[in-house]
Every structure is written in structure tokens, then in C-alpha cells.
PADRENTOR-908238 format. One record per residue (C-alpha): residue number from 0; x, y, z. Coordinates in steps of 0.25 Angstrom, whole numbers. Layout:
BEGIN
{resi->NUM | east->X | north->Y | up->Z}
...
//
This chain:
BEGIN
{resi->0 | east->258 | north->-184 | up->99}
{resi->1 | east->261 | north->-196 | up->91}
{resi->2 | east->249 | north->-205 | up->87}
{resi->3 | east->249 | north->-219 | up->94}
{resi->4 | east->251 | north->-226 | up->81}
{resi->5 | east->264 | north->-218 | up->79}
{resi->6 | east->270 | north->-221 | up->93}
{resi->7 | east->281 | north->-232 | up->94}
{resi->8 | east->278 | north->-238 | up->108}
{resi->9 | east->282 | north->-252 | up->107}
{resi->10 | east->295 | north->-255 | up->114}
{resi->11 | east->299 | north->-267 | up->105}
{resi->12 | east->297 | north->-258 | up->92}
{resi->13 | east->305 | north->-247 | up->99}
{resi->14 | east->316 | north->-256 | up->102}
{resi->15 | east->316 | north->-262 | up->88}
{resi->16 | east->316 | north->-248 | up->81}
{resi->17 | east->328 | north->-244 | up->90}
{resi->18 | east->336 | north->-256 | up->87}
{resi->19 | east->333 | north->-258 | up->72}
{resi->20 | east->328 | north->-245 | up->68}
{resi->21 | east->336 | north->-236 | up->58}
{resi->22 | east->342 | north->-223 | up->64}
{resi->23 | east->340 | north->-209 | up->59}
{resi->24 | east->347 | north->-197 | up->66}
{resi->25 | east->347 | north->-182 | up->66}
{resi->26 | east->355 | north->-173 | up->75}
{resi->27 | east->345 | north->-175 | up->87}
{resi->28 | east->337 | north->-187 | up->84}
{resi->29 | east->338 | north->-202 | up->81}
{resi->30 | east->327 | north->-209 | up->74}
{resi->31 | east->326 | north->-225 | up->73}
{resi->32 | east->316 | north->-230 | up->63}
{resi->33 | east->311 | north->-244 | up->59}
{resi->34 | east->301 | north->-250 | up->49}
{resi->35 | east->289 | north->-254 | up->57}
{resi->36 | east->282 | north->-267 | up->55}
{resi->37 | east->269 | north->-260 | up->51}
{resi->38 | east->270 | north->-251 | up->38}
{resi->39 | east->259 | north->-242 | up->43}
{resi->40 | east->266 | north->-239 | up->56}
{resi->41 | east->274 | north->-227 | up->60}
{resi->42 | east->278 | north->-226 | up->75}
{resi->43 | east->288 | north->-217 | up->82}
{resi->44 | east->295 | north->-218 | up->96}
{resi->45 | east->303 | north->-207 | up->103}
{resi->46 | east->314 | north->-210 | up->113}
{resi->47 | east->320 | north->-198 | up->121}
{resi->48 | east->329 | north->-204 | up->132}
{resi->49 | east->333 | north->-199 | up->145}
{resi->50 | east->347 | north->-196 | up->138}
{resi->51 | east->340 | north->-185 | up->130}
{resi->52 | east->335 | north->-178 | up->143}
{resi->53 | east->332 | north->-181 | up->157}
{resi->54 | east->320 | north->-173 | up->157}
{resi->55 | east->307 | north->-180 | up->153}
{resi->56 | east->301 | north->-167 | up->148}
{resi->57 | east->312 | north->-165 | up->138}
{resi->58 | east->312 | north->-179 | up->133}
{resi->59 | east->296 | north->-179 | up->132}
{resi->60 | east->297 | north->-165 | up->124}
{resi->61 | east->306 | north->-171 | up->114}
{resi->62 | east->297 | north->-183 | up->112}
{resi->63 | east->285 | north->-175 | up->111}
{resi->64 | east->291 | north->-166 | up->100}
{resi->65 | east->296 | north->-178 | up->92}
{resi->66 | east->283 | north->-185 | up->93}
{resi->67 | east->276 | north->-173 | up->88}
{resi->68 | east->285 | north->-171 | up->76}
{resi->69 | east->284 | north->-186 | up->72}
{resi->70 | east->269 | north->-185 | up->74}
{resi->71 | east->269 | north->-173 | up->64}
{resi->72 | east->278 | north->-181 | up->54}
{resi->73 | east->271 | north->-195 | up->55}
{resi->74 | east->261 | north->-192 | up->43}
{resi->75 | east->273 | north->-189 | up->34}
{resi->76 | east->280 | north->-202 | up->38}
{resi->77 | east->281 | north->-216 | up->31}
{resi->78 | east->274 | north->-227 | up->39}
{resi->79 | east->280 | north->-240 | up->44}
{resi->80 | east->291 | north->-235 | up->54}
{resi->81 | east->294 | north->-235 | up->68}
{resi->82 | east->303 | north->-223 | up->73}
{resi->83 | east->310 | north->-219 | up->86}
{resi->84 | east->316 | north->-205 | up->89}
{resi->85 | east->328 | north->-204 | up->98}
{resi->86 | east->332 | north->-190 | up->100}
{resi->87 | east->345 | north->-185 | up->105}
{resi->88 | east->347 | north->-175 | up->117}
{resi->89 | east->349 | north->-164 | up->107}
{resi->90 | east->335 | north->-166 | up->102}
{resi->91 | east->330 | north->-159 | up->115}
{resi->92 | east->335 | north->-146 | up->110}
{resi->93 | east->327 | north->-146 | up->97}
{resi->94 | east->315 | north->-138 | up->95}
{resi->95 | east->303 | north->-145 | up->89}
{resi->96 | east->306 | north->-140 | up->75}
{resi->97 | east->320 | north->-145 | up->75}
{resi->98 | east->316 | north->-158 | up->81}
{resi->99 | east->305 | north->-159 | up->69}
{resi->100 | east->316 | north->-157 | up->59}
{resi->101 | east->325 | north->-168 | up->65}
{resi->102 | east->313 | north->-178 | up->65}
{resi->103 | east->309 | north->-175 | up->51}
{resi->104 | east->324 | north->-176 | up->47}
{resi->105 | east->324 | north->-190 | up->53}
{resi->106 | east->311 | north->-194 | up->46}
{resi->107 | east->317 | north->-190 | up->33}
{resi->108 | east->330 | north->-197 | up->35}
{resi->109 | east->322 | north->-210 | up->39}
{resi->110 | east->314 | north->-208 | up->26}
{resi->111 | east->301 | north->-208 | up->33}
{resi->112 | east->294 | north->-197 | up->25}
{resi->113 | east->285 | north->-203 | up->15}
//
């Protein structure tokens, strides 16, 4: 589970990231990122809509997997950013390790490793 300080919960910030954030994409994921107001802050949000799956079990499983992967990668990432993951329907078919490869690839594209 992500630590509280790494969770993006504020609706206004969420909307700001979705509106103004820079987009990075892999085959199965979209990632929006925006520089945060606090340079020591690193927060992530996850949006898995009903379009992905009507079944809450599948949506929640995908969110749990993404949160766990991000939690493992946080110590390696630069601080001062807000990020939101928006998976596509095809992400449901990925196993944990393939999903991890895509998230790491997105972080590399976004130049977040430092």
C-alpha cells in the first residue's frame, strides 16, 4: 500500500494534473505528470474507469497492482511531482511483471529516475 504522503487525494490537484499535465504513453497505460508546488513531494493517483471493466473486482485488482509497483519504485524516483495513471482496457490482461515493465518504461520516458 502506498504511504499516505504519496497518495494524490485532493480533487483540485487531480483535475489540475489531468488538465495541465504532460502525457506519457505505453501500449497499455497513460501517465499524466505535473511539477508539484512542493519540491519534496511525490504523489500518485490511479484512475480505472468503468470503461475498463464493469466488474469492481477487476478494476480494484489493477489499481492494487499499480500501487504496489509504484510503491516499490518510489525510493528511486525524483521528488517534486504529481502523477496520475490511466490504464487502458488491455492493461487488465497484463500480469504483474509486464505491468511493472510498462510502469518503469513510463517513469524512464518521464525522466523520473534520479
